[in-house]
mmCIF file of the C-alpha atoms, coordinates in Angstrom:
data_MODEL
# 
_entry.id   MODEL 
# 
loop_
_atom_site.group_PDB 
_atom_site.id 
_atom_site.type_symbol 
_atom_site.label_atom_id 
_atom_site.label_alt_id 
_atom_site.label_comp_id 
_atom_site.label_asym_id 
_atom_site.label_entity_id 
_atom_site.label_seq_id 
_atom_site.pdbx_PDB_ins_code 
_atom_site.Cartn_x 
_atom_site.Cartn_y 
_atom_site.Cartn_z 
_atom_site.occupancy 
_atom_site.B_iso_or_equiv 
_atom_site.pdbx_formal_charge 
_atom_site.auth_seq_id 
_atom_site.auth_comp_id 
_atom_site.auth_asym_id 
_atom_site.auth_atom_id 
_atom_site.pdbx_PDB_model_num 
ATOM 1  C CA . MET A 1 1  ? -0.779  -8.557  7.477   1.00 0.00 ? 1  MET A CA 1 
ATOM 2  C CA . GLU A 1 2  ? 2.228   -7.377  9.885   1.00 0.00 ? 2  GLU A CA 1 
ATOM 3  C CA . ASN A 1 3  ? 4.705   -10.170 8.816   1.00 0.00 ? 3  ASN A CA 1 
ATOM 4  C CA . LEU A 1 4  ? 4.539   -9.683  5.189   1.00 0.00 ? 4  LEU A CA 1 
ATOM 5  C CA . GLU A 1 5  ? 7.675   -9.001  3.272   1.00 0.00 ? 5  GLU A CA 1 
ATOM 6  C CA . LEU A 1 6  ? 8.171   -7.283  -0.222  1.00 0.00 ? 6  LEU A CA 1 
ATOM 7  C CA . LYS A 1 7  ? 9.341   -9.824  -2.609  1.00 0.00 ? 7  LYS A CA 1 
ATOM 8  C CA . LYS A 1 8  ? 12.883  -9.237  -4.005  1.00 0.00 ? 8  LYS A CA 1 
ATOM 9  C CA . PRO A 1 9  ? 14.058  -9.944  -7.576  1.00 0.00 ? 9  PRO A CA 1 
ATOM 10 C CA . PHE A 1 10 ? 16.301  -13.001 -8.353  1.00 0.00 ? 10 PHE A CA 1 
ATOM 11 C CA . GLN A 1 11 ? 18.886  -10.443 -9.632  1.00 0.00 ? 11 GLN A CA 1 
ATOM 12 C CA . SER A 1 12 ? 19.228  -6.905  -10.161 1.00 0.00 ? 12 SER A CA 1 
ATOM 13 C CA . ILE A 1 13 ? 17.516  -4.869  -12.673 1.00 0.00 ? 13 ILE A CA 1 
ATOM 14 C CA . LYS A 1 14 ? 20.593  -3.753  -14.079 1.00 0.00 ? 14 LYS A CA 1 
ATOM 15 C CA . ASN A 1 15 ? 21.909  -7.341  -14.644 1.00 0.00 ? 15 ASN A CA 1 
ATOM 16 C CA . HIS A 1 16 ? 18.382  -8.428  -16.225 1.00 0.00 ? 16 HIS A CA 1 
ATOM 17 C CA . PHE A 1 17 ? 18.572  -5.376  -18.702 1.00 0.00 ? 17 PHE A CA 1 
ATOM 18 C CA . GLU A 1 18 ? 22.153  -6.352  -19.712 1.00 0.00 ? 18 GLU A CA 1 
ATOM 19 C CA . ASN A 1 19 ? 21.526  -9.715  -20.183 1.00 0.00 ? 19 ASN A CA 1 
ATOM 20 C CA . VAL A 1 20 ? 18.202  -9.018  -22.389 1.00 0.00 ? 20 VAL A CA 1 
ATOM 21 C CA . ASP A 1 21 ? 20.773  -6.348  -24.575 1.00 0.00 ? 21 ASP A CA 1 
ATOM 22 C CA . ALA A 1 22 ? 23.220  -9.233  -24.998 1.00 0.00 ? 22 ALA A CA 1 
ATOM 23 C CA . LYS A 1 23 ? 20.536  -11.292 -26.074 1.00 0.00 ? 23 LYS A CA 1 
ATOM 24 C CA . ILE A 1 24 ? 19.333  -9.125  -28.614 1.00 0.00 ? 24 ILE A CA 1 
ATOM 25 C CA . GLN A 1 25 ? 22.598  -8.062  -29.822 1.00 0.00 ? 25 GLN A CA 1 
ATOM 26 C CA . GLN A 1 26 ? 23.072  -11.761 -30.303 1.00 0.00 ? 26 GLN A CA 1 
ATOM 27 C CA . GLN A 1 27 ? 19.645  -12.207 -32.622 1.00 0.00 ? 27 GLN A CA 1 
ATOM 28 C CA . THR A 1 28 ? 20.661  -9.224  -34.667 1.00 0.00 ? 28 THR A CA 1 
ATOM 29 C CA . SER A 1 29 ? 24.236  -10.372 -35.366 1.00 0.00 ? 29 SER A CA 1 
ATOM 30 C CA . THR A 1 30 ? 23.023  -13.661 -36.317 1.00 0.00 ? 30 THR A CA 1 
ATOM 31 C CA . GLY A 1 31 ? 20.099  -12.310 -38.702 1.00 0.00 ? 31 GLY A CA 1 
ATOM 32 C CA . ILE A 1 32 ? 17.396  -13.866 -36.396 1.00 0.00 ? 32 ILE A CA 1 
ATOM 33 C CA . THR A 1 33 ? 14.489  -11.587 -36.342 1.00 0.00 ? 33 THR A CA 1 
ATOM 34 C CA . SER A 1 34 ? 11.912  -10.965 -33.576 1.00 0.00 ? 34 SER A CA 1 
ATOM 35 C CA . PRO A 1 35 ? 8.608   -12.758 -34.190 1.00 0.00 ? 35 PRO A CA 1 
ATOM 36 C CA . VAL A 1 36 ? 6.693   -9.660  -32.677 1.00 0.00 ? 36 VAL A CA 1 
ATOM 37 C CA . GLY A 1 37 ? 5.840   -8.301  -35.977 1.00 0.00 ? 37 GLY A CA 1 
ATOM 38 C CA . LEU A 1 38 ? 4.218   -11.586 -36.853 1.00 0.00 ? 38 LEU A CA 1 
ATOM 39 C CA . ILE A 1 39 ? 1.740   -11.664 -34.297 1.00 0.00 ? 39 ILE A CA 1 
ATOM 40 C CA . THR A 1 40 ? -1.644  -10.237 -35.641 1.00 0.00 ? 40 THR A CA 1 
ATOM 41 C CA . ALA A 1 41 ? -5.402  -10.099 -33.859 1.00 0.00 ? 41 ALA A CA 1 
ATOM 42 C CA . ARG A 1 42 ? -8.491  -9.762  -35.617 1.00 0.00 ? 42 ARG A CA 1 
ATOM 43 C CA . PRO A 1 43 ? -9.662  -6.434  -36.420 1.00 0.00 ? 43 PRO A CA 1 
ATOM 44 C CA . HIS A 1 44 ? -12.803 -6.514  -33.851 1.00 0.00 ? 44 HIS A CA 1 
ATOM 45 C CA . HIS A 1 45 ? -10.532 -7.427  -31.129 1.00 0.00 ? 45 HIS A CA 1 
ATOM 46 C CA . LEU A 1 46 ? -8.072  -4.580  -31.937 1.00 0.00 ? 46 LEU A CA 1 
ATOM 47 C CA . ARG A 1 47 ? -11.127 -2.052  -31.677 1.00 0.00 ? 47 ARG A CA 1 
ATOM 48 C CA . ARG A 1 48 ? -12.561 -3.642  -28.833 1.00 0.00 ? 48 ARG A CA 1 
ATOM 49 C CA . MET A 1 49 ? -9.309  -3.491  -26.757 1.00 0.00 ? 49 MET A CA 1 
ATOM 50 C CA . LYS A 1 50 ? -8.498  0.073   -28.182 1.00 0.00 ? 50 LYS A CA 1 
ATOM 51 C CA . SER A 1 51 ? -12.185 0.953   -26.588 1.00 0.00 ? 51 SER A CA 1 
ATOM 52 C CA . HIS A 1 52 ? -11.292 -0.770  -23.433 1.00 0.00 ? 52 HIS A CA 1 
ATOM 53 C CA . GLN A 1 53 ? -7.781  1.424   -22.834 1.00 0.00 ? 53 GLN A CA 1 
ATOM 54 C CA . GLU A 1 54 ? -9.740  4.792   -23.828 1.00 0.00 ? 54 GLU A CA 1 
ATOM 55 C CA . LYS A 1 55 ? -12.206 4.023   -21.032 1.00 0.00 ? 55 LYS A CA 1 
ATOM 56 C CA . LEU A 1 56 ? -9.592  3.104   -18.604 1.00 0.00 ? 56 LEU A CA 1 
ATOM 57 C CA . ARG A 1 57 ? -7.750  6.365   -19.625 1.00 0.00 ? 57 ARG A CA 1 
ATOM 58 C CA . GLU A 1 58 ? -11.041 8.516   -18.914 1.00 0.00 ? 58 GLU A CA 1 
ATOM 59 C CA . ASN A 1 59 ? -11.945 6.606   -15.732 1.00 0.00 ? 59 ASN A CA 1 
ATOM 60 C CA . PRO A 1 60 ? -9.165  5.005   -14.042 1.00 0.00 ? 60 PRO A CA 1 
ATOM 61 C CA . VAL A 1 61 ? -10.063 2.268   -11.596 1.00 0.00 ? 61 VAL A CA 1 
ATOM 62 C CA . SER A 1 62 ? -8.522  1.821   -8.175  1.00 0.00 ? 62 SER A CA 1 
ATOM 63 C CA . ALA A 1 63 ? -8.677  -0.173  -5.389  1.00 0.00 ? 63 ALA A CA 1 
ATOM 64 C CA . SER A 1 64 ? -11.435 0.883   -2.807  1.00 0.00 ? 64 SER A CA 1 
ATOM 65 C CA . GLY A 1 65 ? -9.647  2.680   0.366   1.00 0.00 ? 65 GLY A CA 1 
ATOM 66 C CA . ALA A 1 66 ? -6.563  3.218   -2.216  1.00 0.00 ? 66 ALA A CA 1 
ATOM 67 C CA . ALA A 1 67 ? -6.831  6.736   -1.694  1.00 0.00 ? 67 ALA A CA 1 
ATOM 68 C CA . HIS A 1 68 ? -6.306  6.753   2.049   1.00 0.00 ? 68 HIS A CA 1 
ATOM 69 C CA . GLU A 1 69 ? -2.940  8.456   3.230   1.00 0.00 ? 69 GLU A CA 1 
ATOM 70 C CA . ARG A 1 70 ? -1.555  5.306   4.580   1.00 0.00 ? 70 ARG A CA 1 
ATOM 71 C CA . ALA A 1 71 ? -3.032  2.790   2.271   1.00 0.00 ? 71 ALA A CA 1 
ATOM 72 C CA . GLN A 1 72 ? -0.784  0.188   0.914   1.00 0.00 ? 72 GLN A CA 1 
ATOM 73 C CA . LEU A 1 73 ? -1.871  -2.378  -1.627  1.00 0.00 ? 73 LEU A CA 1 
ATOM 74 C CA . PHE A 1 74 ? -0.437  -5.864  -1.232  1.00 0.00 ? 74 PHE A CA 1 
ATOM 75 C CA . SER A 1 75 ? -0.673  -8.670  -3.785  1.00 0.00 ? 75 SER A CA 1 
ATOM 76 C CA . ASN A 1 76 ? 0.697   -12.382 -3.741  1.00 0.00 ? 76 ASN A CA 1 
ATOM 77 C CA . LYS A 1 77 ? 3.083   -10.950 -6.745  1.00 0.00 ? 77 LYS A CA 1 
ATOM 78 C CA . THR A 1 78 ? 4.565   -8.336  -4.438  1.00 0.00 ? 78 THR A CA 1 
ATOM 79 C CA . HIS A 1 79 ? 4.575   -9.501  -1.014  1.00 0.00 ? 79 HIS A CA 1 
ATOM 80 C CA . TYR A 1 80 ? 5.094   -12.870 0.955   1.00 0.00 ? 80 TYR A CA 1 
ATOM 81 C CA . ASP A 1 81 ? 4.663   -14.364 4.507   1.00 0.00 ? 81 ASP A CA 1 
ATOM 82 C CA . PRO A 1 82 ? 8.437   -15.761 5.659   1.00 0.00 ? 82 PRO A CA 1 
ATOM 83 C CA . ARG A 1 83 ? 7.114   -17.698 8.186   1.00 0.00 ? 83 ARG A CA 1 
ATOM 84 C CA . ASN A 1 84 ? 4.786   -19.632 5.822   1.00 0.00 ? 84 ASN A CA 1 
ATOM 85 C CA . PRO A 1 85 ? 6.747   -21.861 3.559   1.00 0.00 ? 85 PRO A CA 1 
ATOM 86 C CA . ASP A 1 86 ? 3.864   -22.588 1.351   1.00 0.00 ? 86 ASP A CA 1 
ATOM 87 C CA . ALA A 1 87 ? 3.588   -18.974 0.593   1.00 0.00 ? 87 ALA A CA 1 
ATOM 88 C CA . GLN A 1 88 ? 7.077   -17.977 -0.379  1.00 0.00 ? 88 GLN A CA 1 
ATOM 89 C CA . ARG A 1 89 ? 5.972   -18.909 -3.767  1.00 0.00 ? 89 ARG A CA 1 
# 
């Protein structure tokens, strides 16, 4: 656990947002609309998701031991071991 290092993004967040903004500007200037408005779900799926989200807001779930003052959560998505080449992906 002592060898784990925090993963760093390939590009800075600022550059990422600039690229996204440029793509959005290009789409709006060419008349291409986002398919986001076309995504639909069945009403019972939406009700179930709404109920689930309300329960999470009322009773937030946290990892065991996370309340400890020195707790630090690790995940393969956020950390890697630089000495293990298979773990760097």
